[in-house]
Steps between C-alpha positions, in 0.01 A plus 500: 500500500439249777746471786488214748712416802726194475379371836133523601285336763221291350299183555677168443256223395742232623572644848143638521626820668633837384880488460772702332534418128766590246361611164665407172399532139490170311721472196372356173635152439534311174171341391498121502499329162322196648166665585198390299441842347859535384503147355180573306636836381819336370296230323261748335770744386727226360528487122344748259172561686589845628391655826186327636334808651503878456844646568528643851459877515688735732516418870312696764688812613458410868572145612389342827761475772603150602602545863611218729481530876742292709413445866788562741363248754436189288695597185213410265410720209154594376332744260196725522172318462339751260780502243670827594459845351628700206764771512698667224811542718574296811776534756592320822640738764644447849 
């Protein structure tokens, strides 16, 4: 289980100095129906053609964390450059 503080001091690429950041976990939003991939998927699956690719198997047991860091000085938000890390359980503590 990974525990992380809600406020940490880290580098802000906009201020170009280390400042206090608030950490929050991004919530999943509804996927857009207007993206090219979704439009193509709807076109291919329409009618009696069936599913165009192998059915998706089970998801990975450990998903990557999507953490957003908000700078307290400038108010801008950014994410980690390397895509984050994986943890089975994650908790933000004071």
